[in-house]
C-alpha positions as CSV (number, residue, x, y, z in Angstrom):
1,M,-149.0,-83.1,35.2
2,S,-150.7,-80.2,33.6
3,A,-154.4,-79.4,33.9
4,L,-157.1,-82.1,34.3
5,S,-159.4,-79.8,32.5
6,G,-159.9,-76.6,30.5
7,L,-162.9,-76.3,28.3
8,T,-162.1,-73.3,26.1
9,G,-161.2,-71.2,29.1
10,L,-160.2,-67.6,28.7
11,T,-159.7,-66.6,32.3
12,G,-157.1,-66.2,35.0
13,L,-157.9,-65.3,38.5
14,T,-155.2,-62.7,38.8
15,G,-152.3,-61.3,36.8
16,L,-153.3,-59.4,33.6
17,S,-150.1,-57.9,32.6
18,G,-148.9,-58.3,29.0
19,L,-146.0,-60.5,28.0
20,T,-143.4,-59.0,25.6
21,G,-140.5,-60.7,24.0
22,L,-141.4,-64.2,25.1
23,T,-138.9,-66.8,24.1
24,G,-138.6,-70.5,24.5
25,L,-141.7,-71.6,22.6
26,T,-140.4,-74.6,20.6
27,G,-141.1,-74.2,17.0
28,L,-143.2,-71.1,17.5
29,A,-142.2,-67.6,16.4
30,V,-143.8,-64.9,18.5
31,P,-144.8,-61.8,16.5
32,T,-146.2,-58.6,17.9
33,P,-149.5,-59.5,19.7
34,V,-152.7,-58.6,18.1
35,A,-154.7,-55.9,19.8
36,A,-158.2,-56.6,18.4
37,A,-160.3,-54.7,21.0
38,G,-159.9,-51.6,23.0
39,P,-159.0,-51.7,26.7
40,A,-161.7,-52.5,29.2
41,S,-161.7,-51.0,32.7
42,P,-160.2,-53.1,35.4
43,A,-163.6,-53.7,37.0
44,D,-165.1,-54.9,33.7
45,M,-162.0,-57.0,33.0
46,F,-162.3,-58.7,36.3
47,A,-166.1,-59.2,35.8
48,A,-165.5,-60.8,32.4
49,R,-162.9,-63.2,33.7
50,M,-164.9,-64.1,36.7
51,Q,-168.0,-64.7,34.7
52,M,-166.2,-67.0,32.2
53,G,-164.4,-68.7,35.0
54,F,-167.5,-69.3,37.1
55,S,-169.5,-70.5,34.0
56,L,-166.7,-72.9,33.0
57,G,-166.2,-74.1,36.6
58,W,-169.9,-74.9,36.9
59,H,-170.3,-76.5,33.5
60,I,-167.2,-78.7,33.6
61,V,-168.5,-81.0,36.3
62,L,-171.6,-81.7,34.2
63,A,-169.4,-82.1,31.1
64,C,-167.4,-84.8,33.0
65,L,-170.6,-86.6,33.9
66,G,-171.8,-86.4,30.3
67,V,-168.7,-88.2,29.2
68,G,-168.6,-90.8,31.9
69,M,-172.2,-91.7,32.7
70,P,-172.9,-93.4,29.3
71,A,-170.1,-95.8,30.0
72,L,-171.6,-96.7,33.4
73,L,-175.0,-97.2,31.8
74,L,-173.7,-99.4,29.0
75,F,-171.6,-101.6,31.2
76,T,-174.3,-102.1,33.8
77,E,-177.0,-102.7,31.2
78,W,-174.8,-105.2,29.5
79,R,-174.2,-107.0,32.8
80,A,-178.0,-107.0,33.4
81,L,-178.7,-108.6,30.1
82,R,-175.9,-111.1,30.4
83,T,-176.7,-112.3,33.9
84,G,-180.4,-111.5,34.1
85,D,-179.7,-109.7,37.4
86,D,-182.5,-107.4,38.5
87,E,-180.3,-105.2,40.7
88,H,-178.1,-104.3,37.7
89,M,-181.2,-103.2,35.8
90,R,-182.5,-101.2,38.7
91,L,-179.2,-99.2,38.7
92,V,-179.5,-98.7,34.9
93,H,-183.0,-97.2,35.1
94,R,-182.2,-94.9,38.0
95,W,-178.9,-93.7,36.5
96,A,-180.6,-93.1,33.1
97,K,-183.1,-90.8,34.7
98,A,-180.3,-88.8,36.3
99,V,-178.5,-88.6,33.0
100,G,-181.6,-87.1,31.3
101,V,-181.8,-84.4,33.9
102,L,-178.0,-83.6,33.8
103,F,-178.0,-83.5,30.0
104,A,-180.8,-81.0,30.0
105,V,-179.1,-78.8,32.6
106,G,-175.7,-79.1,30.8
107,A,-177.4,-78.0,27.5
108,V,-178.5,-74.8,29.3
109,S,-175.1,-74.1,30.8
110,G,-173.3,-74.9,27.6
111,T,-175.6,-72.5,25.7
112,I,-174.6,-69.8,28.1
113,L,-171.0,-70.5,27.5
114,S,-171.4,-70.2,23.7
115,F,-172.9,-66.7,24.1
116,E,-170.2,-65.7,26.5
117,M,-167.5,-66.6,24.0
118,G,-168.7,-64.0,21.6
119,L,-170.0,-61.4,24.0
120,L,-167.1,-61.3,26.4
121,W,-164.2,-62.1,24.1
122,P,-164.6,-60.4,20.7
123,G,-160.9,-59.9,20.4
124,L,-160.5,-63.7,20.3
125,M,-163.5,-64.7,18.2
126,G,-163.3,-61.8,15.8
127,V,-159.7,-62.3,14.9
128,Y,-159.2,-66.1,15.4
129,G,-162.7,-67.4,14.9
130,E,-161.9,-68.8,11.4
131,V,-158.9,-70.7,12.9
132,I,-160.7,-72.4,15.8
133,G,-164.2,-72.6,14.3
134,L,-163.7,-76.2,13.1
135,P,-163.6,-78.0,16.5
136,F,-166.7,-76.0,17.7
137,A,-168.6,-77.0,14.6
138,L,-167.7,-80.6,15.0
139,E,-168.6,-80.4,18.7
140,G,-172.0,-79.1,17.7
141,N,-172.6,-82.1,15.5
142,A,-171.5,-84.5,18.3
143,F,-173.8,-82.7,20.7
144,F,-176.9,-83.2,18.4
145,L,-176.0,-86.8,17.8
146,E,-175.7,-87.3,21.6
147,A,-179.1,-85.5,22.1
148,I,-180.9,-87.7,19.6
149,F,-179.7,-91.0,20.9
150,I,-180.2,-89.9,24.6
151,G,-183.8,-89.4,23.6
152,V,-184.0,-92.8,21.9
153,Y,-182.3,-94.5,24.9
154,L,-184.5,-92.9,27.5
155,Y,-187.9,-93.4,25.7
156,A,-187.3,-96.7,24.0
157,W,-187.6,-98.9,27.1
158,G,-190.0,-101.7,26.1
159,R,-190.3,-100.5,22.5
160,L,-187.0,-102.1,21.3
161,S,-185.5,-105.4,22.0
162,P,-183.1,-105.4,25.0
163,R,-180.0,-105.8,22.9
164,L,-181.1,-103.1,20.4
165,H,-181.8,-100.8,23.3
166,L,-178.3,-101.4,24.7
167,L,-176.9,-100.5,21.3
168,T,-178.7,-97.2,21.2
169,G,-176.5,-96.2,24.1
170,V,-173.2,-96.6,22.1
171,P,-173.6,-93.4,20.1
172,V,-174.3,-91.5,23.3
173,L,-170.9,-92.7,24.7
174,V,-169.0,-92.0,21.5
175,A,-170.6,-88.6,20.9
176,G,-169.9,-87.6,24.6
177,V,-166.2,-88.5,24.3
178,A,-166.0,-86.8,20.9
179,S,-167.6,-83.7,22.1
180,A,-165.1,-83.4,24.9
181,F,-162.2,-84.0,22.5
182,F,-163.3,-81.4,20.1
183,V,-163.8,-78.7,22.7
184,V,-160.5,-79.4,24.4
185,T,-158.6,-79.1,21.1
186,A,-159.8,-75.5,21.0
187,N,-158.3,-74.9,24.4
188,A,-155.2,-76.7,23.4
189,W,-154.8,-74.4,20.4
190,M,-154.9,-71.4,22.8
191,N,-151.9,-72.9,24.5
192,Q,-150.1,-73.8,21.2
193,P,-151.5,-71.6,18.4
194,V,-150.6,-73.0,15.0
195,G,-152.4,-73.4,11.7
196,F,-152.2,-69.9,10.4
197,T,-149.9,-67.0,9.5
198,L,-150.1,-63.4,10.7
199,E,-149.3,-60.7,8.2
200,N,-149.8,-57.0,9.2
201,G,-152.2,-58.0,11.9
202,R,-154.4,-60.1,9.6
203,I,-154.9,-63.9,9.7
204,R,-153.9,-65.7,6.5
205,D,-153.2,-69.3,5.3
206,V,-155.6,-70.8,7.7
207,D,-155.3,-74.6,8.2
208,P,-158.1,-75.5,10.6
209,W,-157.2,-79.2,10.8
210,R,-153.6,-78.3,11.8
211,A,-154.9,-75.8,14.3
212,M,-157.2,-78.4,15.9
213,M,-154.4,-81.1,15.9
214,N,-151.9,-78.8,17.5
215,P,-149.0,-80.1,19.7
216,A,-151.0,-79.6,22.9
217,T,-154.0,-81.6,21.7
218,P,-152.7,-85.1,22.7
219,P,-151.7,-84.4,26.3
220,Q,-154.7,-82.1,27.0
221,T,-157.4,-84.3,25.5
222,L,-156.1,-87.4,27.1
223,H,-155.8,-85.7,30.5
224,M,-159.3,-84.3,30.3
225,I,-161.2,-87.3,29.1
226,I,-159.5,-89.6,31.6
227,A,-160.4,-87.0,34.3
228,A,-164.1,-87.1,33.1
229,F,-164.3,-90.9,33.7
230,M,-162.6,-90.5,37.1
231,V,-165.0,-87.7,38.2
232,T,-168.0,-89.8,37.1
233,G,-166.9,-93.0,38.8
234,F,-165.9,-91.4,42.1
235,T,-168.9,-89.0,42.2
236,V,-171.5,-91.8,41.7
237,A,-169.7,-94.1,44.0
238,S,-169.6,-91.5,46.8
239,V,-173.4,-91.4,46.8
240,Y,-173.6,-95.1,47.5
241,A,-170.7,-94.9,50.0
242,V,-172.9,-92.6,52.1
243,A,-175.8,-95.0,51.8
244,L,-173.5,-97.9,52.9
245,L,-172.3,-95.9,55.9
246,R,-176.0,-95.4,56.9
247,G,-176.5,-99.2,57.0
248,R,-178.0,-99.8,53.6
249,R,-175.7,-102.8,52.8
250,D,-178.0,-104.7,50.5
251,R,-176.7,-106.0,47.2
252,Y,-178.2,-103.1,45.2
253,H,-176.2,-100.5,47.1
254,R,-173.1,-102.5,47.1
255,L,-173.3,-102.9,43.3
256,G,-174.1,-99.2,43.1
257,F,-170.8,-98.5,44.8
258,A,-168.6,-101.1,43.3
259,I,-169.3,-100.5,39.6
260,P,-168.6,-96.8,39.5
261,F,-165.8,-96.9,42.0
262,T,-164.1,-99.5,39.8
263,L,-164.4,-97.2,36.8
264,G,-162.6,-94.4,38.8
265,A,-160.0,-96.8,40.2
266,V,-159.1,-98.2,36.8
267,F,-158.3,-94.7,35.4
268,A,-156.6,-93.3,38.5
269,P,-153.1,-94.9,37.8
270,I,-153.5,-94.1,34.1
271,Q,-154.1,-90.5,34.9
272,I,-150.8,-90.3,36.9
273,V,-148.9,-91.6,33.8
274,V,-150.7,-89.2,31.5
275,G,-150.0,-86.3,33.9
276,D,-146.3,-87.0,33.8
277,Y,-146.5,-87.0,30.0
278,A,-148.3,-83.6,30.1
279,A,-145.7,-82.2,32.5
280,R,-142.8,-83.2,30.1
281,F,-144.8,-81.5,27.3
282,L,-144.9,-78.3,29.2
283,A,-141.2,-78.4,30.0
284,E,-140.6,-78.2,26.2
285,Y,-143.5,-76.1,24.9
286,Q,-144.6,-73.9,27.9
287,P,-141.7,-73.7,30.3
288,V,-142.9,-70.5,32.0
289,K,-146.2,-72.3,33.0
290,L,-144.2,-75.3,34.3
291,A,-142.0,-72.9,36.3
292,A,-145.0,-71.3,37.8
293,M,-146.6,-74.7,38.6
294,E,-143.4,-75.7,40.5
295,G,-142.5,-72.3,41.9
296,L,-139.1,-72.4,40.2
297,F,-137.6,-68.9,39.9
298,Q,-134.1,-69.6,38.7
299,T,-133.1,-71.7,35.7
300,R,-131.0,-74.6,37.1
301,S,-130.0,-78.2,37.1
302,H,-130.8,-80.3,40.2
303,A,-134.0,-78.3,40.4
304,P,-136.0,-79.2,43.5
305,L,-139.6,-80.3,43.6
306,S,-141.5,-77.8,45.8
307,L,-144.5,-79.1,47.8
308,G,-146.7,-76.3,49.2
309,G,-145.4,-72.9,50.0
310,V,-146.1,-69.4,48.7
311,A,-144.2,-67.1,46.4
312,V,-142.6,-64.1,48.1
313,G,-140.6,-61.9,45.9
314,E,-138.2,-64.1,43.9
315,E,-138.4,-67.2,46.0
316,M,-140.8,-69.8,47.4
317,R,-141.2,-69.8,51.2
318,Y,-142.6,-72.5,53.5
319,A,-142.3,-75.1,50.8
320,V,-141.1,-78.7,51.4
321,E,-138.4,-79.3,48.8
322,I,-137.4,-82.7,47.3
323,P,-133.8,-82.2,46.1
324,S,-133.5,-82.6,42.3
325,G,-137.0,-83.9,42.2
326,L,-138.2,-81.6,39.3
327,S,-135.1,-82.3,37.2
328,L,-135.7,-86.0,37.6
329,L,-139.3,-85.7,36.6
330,V,-138.6,-83.6,33.6
331,G,-135.6,-85.3,32.2
332,N,-135.0,-88.5,34.3
333,S,-131.7,-87.0,35.5
334,P,-130.7,-84.8,38.3
335,S,-128.6,-82.8,35.9
336,T,-131.5,-81.9,33.7
337,V,-131.7,-78.1,33.3
338,V,-135.2,-76.7,34.0
339,R,-136.1,-73.2,32.9
340,G,-137.1,-70.7,35.6
341,L,-139.3,-67.7,35.8
342,E,-136.3,-65.2,35.7
343,T,-136.3,-65.7,31.9
344,V,-139.3,-63.4,31.6
345,P,-140.0,-60.0,33.3
346,V,-141.9,-60.1,36.5
347,A,-144.9,-58.4,34.9
348,D,-145.0,-61.1,32.3
349,R,-145.3,-64.1,34.7
350,P,-148.4,-66.0,35.7
351,P,-149.5,-65.5,39.4
352,V,-147.1,-68.1,40.9
353,T,-148.8,-68.8,44.2
354,T,-152.2,-69.4,42.6
355,V,-150.9,-71.7,39.9
356,H,-148.5,-73.5,42.2
357,L,-151.1,-74.2,44.9
358,A,-153.7,-75.3,42.4
359,F,-151.2,-77.7,40.8
360,D,-150.3,-79.1,44.2
361,T,-154.0,-79.6,45.0
362,M,-154.6,-81.4,41.8
363,V,-151.6,-83.7,42.2
364,G,-152.4,-84.3,45.9
365,V,-155.9,-85.3,45.1
366,G,-154.8,-87.5,42.3
367,F,-152.5,-89.5,44.6
368,F,-155.2,-89.6,47.3
369,L,-157.6,-91.2,44.8
370,L,-154.8,-93.6,43.6
371,L,-154.1,-94.8,47.1
372,L,-157.9,-95.2,47.8
373,S,-158.2,-97.2,44.6
374,A,-155.2,-99.4,45.6
375,W,-157.0,-100.1,49.0
376,F,-160.1,-101.1,47.1
377,A,-158.1,-103.3,44.7
378,V,-156.2,-105.2,47.4
379,A,-159.4,-105.9,49.4
380,W,-161.2,-107.1,46.3
381,W,-158.2,-109.3,45.2
382,R,-158.0,-110.9,48.7
383,R,-161.7,-111.4,49.5
384,R,-163.7,-110.5,46.5
385,D,-165.4,-107.9,48.7
386,L,-165.3,-104.2,49.6
387,P,-162.8,-103.1,52.3
388,R,-164.4,-103.7,55.7
389,S,-163.0,-100.6,57.4
390,P,-165.6,-97.8,57.9
391,W,-162.7,-95.4,57.1
392,F,-162.6,-96.7,53.6
393,L,-166.2,-95.7,53.1
394,R,-165.7,-92.4,54.8
395,L,-162.9,-91.6,52.4
396,A,-164.9,-92.9,49.5
397,A,-167.8,-90.7,50.4
398,I,-165.6,-87.6,49.8
399,S,-163.9,-89.1,46.7
400,G,-166.4,-87.5,44.3
401,L,-166.0,-84.1,45.7
402,A,-162.2,-84.6,45.7
403,A,-162.2,-85.6,42.1
404,A,-164.2,-82.5,41.2
405,V,-161.8,-80.3,43.2
406,A,-158.9,-81.8,41.2
407,V,-160.7,-81.0,37.9
408,E,-161.3,-77.4,39.0
409,S,-157.7,-77.0,40.2
410,G,-156.4,-78.4,36.9
411,W,-158.5,-76.0,35.0
412,I,-157.0,-73.1,37.1
413,V,-153.5,-74.4,36.3
414,T,-154.3,-74.5,32.5
415,E,-155.9,-71.0,32.3
416,V,-154.1,-69.0,35.0
417,G,-150.8,-70.6,34.1
418,R,-151.3,-69.2,30.5
419,Q,-151.8,-65.6,31.7
420,P,-151.4,-62.9,30.6
421,W,-152.2,-64.5,27.3
422,T,-155.6,-65.7,25.9
423,V,-153.8,-67.1,22.9
424,Y,-150.3,-68.0,24.0
425,G,-147.7,-65.6,22.6
426,R,-150.3,-64.0,20.2
427,L,-153.2,-62.3,22.0
428,R,-153.2,-60.8,25.5
429,T,-156.3,-61.2,27.6
430,V,-156.5,-57.5,28.0
431,D,-156.9,-57.2,24.2
432,A,-159.4,-60.0,23.9
433,V,-162.0,-58.7,26.3
434,N,-165.1,-56.7,25.3
435,P,-164.3,-53.0,25.9
436,V,-168.0,-52.1,26.4
437,P,-168.6,-50.9,30.0
438,G,-171.0,-52.6,32.4
439,L,-169.8,-56.2,32.1
440,W,-170.3,-56.7,35.8
441,V,-174.1,-56.5,35.2
442,G,-173.8,-59.6,33.1
443,F,-171.7,-61.3,35.7
444,A,-174.4,-60.7,38.4
445,V,-177.1,-62.0,36.1
446,V,-175.1,-65.2,35.4
447,L,-174.5,-65.8,39.1
448,L,-178.3,-65.6,39.7
449,V,-179.0,-67.9,36.8
450,Y,-176.5,-70.5,38.0
451,A,-177.8,-70.3,41.5
452,L,-181.3,-71.0,40.2
453,L,-180.0,-73.9,38.0
454,T,-178.2,-75.4,41.0
455,V,-181.2,-75.3,43.3
456,A,-183.5,-76.7,40.6
457,T,-181.1,-79.5,39.6
458,V,-180.6,-80.6,43.2
459,Y,-184.3,-80.4,43.9
460,V,-185.2,-82.5,40.9
461,L,-182.5,-85.1,41.5
462,R,-183.6,-85.4,45.2
463,R,-187.2,-85.8,44.2
464,M,-186.2,-88.5,41.7
465,A,-184.2,-90.3,44.4
466,R,-187.1,-90.3,46.8
467,A,-189.6,-91.4,44.2
468,S,-187.4,-94.2,43.0
469,R,-187.6,-95.8,46.4
470,T,-191.4,-96.1,46.2
471,P,-193.1,-99.3,45.0
472,E,-195.0,-97.4,42.3
473,A,-191.8,-96.1,40.7
474,A,-190.5,-99.5,40.0
475,G,-193.5,-100.4,37.9
476,E,-192.9,-97.3,35.7
477,E,-189.3,-98.1,34.8
478,G,-190.1,-100.1,31.7
479,T,-190.4,-103.7,30.8
480,H,-186.8,-104.4,31.5
481,A,-187.1,-103.0,35.1
482,P,-187.5,-105.3,38.1
483,Q,-190.4,-104.8,40.5
484,E,-189.8,-103.4,43.9
485,P,-190.8,-105.5,46.9
486,E,-194.5,-105.0,47.8
487,E,-195.4,-102.8,50.8
488,P,-196.0,-104.7,54.0
489,A,-199.6,-105.2,55.0
490,R,-201.3,-102.5,56.9
491,G,-200.2,-102.6,60.5
492,A,-197.0,-104.3,59.7
493,T,-193.6,-102.8,60.5
494,P,-191.5,-101.8,57.4
495,A,-188.5,-103.7,58.6
496,T,-189.9,-107.1,59.2
497,G,-193.4,-107.2,57.7
498,D,-194.7,-108.6,61.1
499,R,-197.9,-107.2,62.4
500,G,-197.5,-104.8,65.3
């Protein structure tokens, strides 16, 4: 199971050494790497990688919500129109407002990333921009389509018929998924660079469509898009799980939990299957990354599956080993030979402990969410109701955070596992970075900007949540919105309406 994420990442947290003489890339000749930019100082290199990593890590959660929230809106609005149920429509209106805020904030963080691509990594964009420019151009078109129809969707309540308003949300969903697909194809190309030839350090015979549809595109795009729906479902459900734990067990909150949790639960087992597909892909196309993920130092059959542990020297210590587990996963046979890290020099390996623990975290969270989803499914099948145990709600309350941690961990696996390369087998990270001194200043500014964005976003969302509970807010939600119950008479208690 390779990364759950990776939006054009160029970073690794440690391990910047160059890789020479890499072998084992199926169907990919490895020429002398391009050195497009001069060397940066270690401090500036670290600052550039941390800035890109932090920006991507912050943005990717919003990107996941941008992919998944339109699906929740469309389904819930469709149910509201079909059943005439007011509680469904209340959910739609409140989620739509949150989508508007998150889209605006995501546009800001995405713009920052677009500038960072050129400013921090001229060695990549200057040399390979013509190869990977197509998916970024297509993503730009998808973004503008999404922006247009989000505006129509948010401001057309009461101005369009209910069915036509529902249809205006379809392009938002399609554009969101397409946007994620296009961007991840660029990252996939960095793992499997094809669609060009390199002659005397110059790029020739560019085929941008082949570059975009490289061998890594199917597993990475599937893994990422499914992860986006899981993050959305479990994150939204976790908010309502907290409300249910606090005693708000009315139908509105139960629906607010059940609908998004079902979305996450449906995709949880699918993600396990796609993750297995992605791992088998790595065994053939990026065996060094797979060896780092699994902490396998020696090429061997009957390769064990290592759970936990840290790399010390040429071995994994403190790991729990499942005999022949890795060979079985890779080739369905204990005798399957799995390539180890000894096939490349020590200086050319990814940082094993970082990649291995990130991978274990991603997989562990994935199975936690799968088991939680199974608990939900069994309870619903038996009683058509949520599980009654408070422990289910406690675990569900952290499921959103857990899903986000899995995405971040998967991104680390993708990016750090590719190190020391920015473009696998072609361009080293040390040659891609901007050599201009003082990059740490930009990193400090970006940290400040994202801190302000975080505070502002949380503040606005909390204000919206409080305002949506007032009677006046219900009347402003449009002609399709239900009215909130009226306030009790003066002197009455809020709980009963009886006069004190």
